[in-house]
C-alpha atoms as one frame of an Amber mdcrd trajectory, in Angstrom:
protein
 -21.237-180.738 259.715 -19.227-177.072 259.907 -20.836-173.996 259.446 -20.164
-170.823 256.089 -19.717-168.607 259.113 -16.952-170.565 260.365 -15.030-169.542
 257.140 -13.078-165.990 256.561 -12.385-164.502 253.539  -9.055-165.068 253.560
  -9.789-168.732 254.080 -12.214-168.561 250.771  -9.456-166.726 248.728  -7.097
-169.455 249.825  -9.301-171.853 248.221  -9.993-169.917 245.077  -6.356-168.961
 244.279  -4.158-171.495 245.742  -2.502-168.768 248.240  -2.940-166.743 251.176
  -4.126-163.169 250.391  -2.496-160.343 250.600  -3.216-157.902 252.988  -3.704
-155.210 250.545  -6.470-157.750 248.760  -8.007-158.017 251.495  -8.130-153.987
 252.523  -9.775-153.727 248.770 -12.403-156.335 249.724 -13.502-154.614 252.626
 -13.378-151.509 250.911 -16.340-152.534 248.589 -19.785-151.806 249.280 -21.960
-154.968 250.357 -23.203-155.820 247.080 -19.840-155.500 245.624 -18.226-157.667
 248.284 -21.073-160.238 247.538 -20.255-159.588 243.883 -16.464-160.911 244.389
 -17.195-163.534 247.200 -19.871-165.181 244.908 -16.804-165.080 242.225 -14.097
-166.690 244.458 -16.612-169.185 245.514 -17.150-170.351 242.008 -13.487-170.959
 241.768 -12.917-172.339 245.118 -15.938-175.009 243.629 -17.684-174.082 247.712
 -20.882-172.991 247.401 -22.588-169.799 248.958 -25.941-168.432 250.374 -27.605
-165.323 250.835 -28.286-164.392 254.212 -30.523-161.474 255.428 -28.671-160.245
 258.181 -30.811-158.304 261.415 -30.181-154.787 259.466 -31.642-156.029 256.294
 -28.625-155.856 254.528 -28.141-159.610 252.532 -24.939-160.812 253.113 -22.973
-163.929 250.912 -22.498-166.687 253.405 -20.026-169.532 252.264 -18.552-172.621
 252.894 -16.889-175.809 251.144 -19.755-177.903 249.810 -21.965-179.620 252.107
 -21.450-177.464 255.221 -24.069-175.931 256.905 -24.699-172.077 256.147 -24.880
-169.415 258.542 -28.085-168.500 260.394
C-alpha cells in the first residue's frame, strides 16, 4: 500500500481537476496559512474522490494528509 505522504499537491490537483497545476496555482496554495491550506486541500480531496486524514506534526500543527482511497496515511 502507498502512503499519503507520497503524493504532492500537484498530484492532488491533477486528480481533482484533470490537468497539471500552473506554477501560480501552487504558489497561491503555498502562500496560505496552514489552516487555509488544509481547507483547500480537503476541497481538492473531495473533488478527486481521494481521502484525507488530519496529522499533527511534531511542531503541533495539523496537516491534511491525502491520498487515493485505500492508501495509508502519513504517520
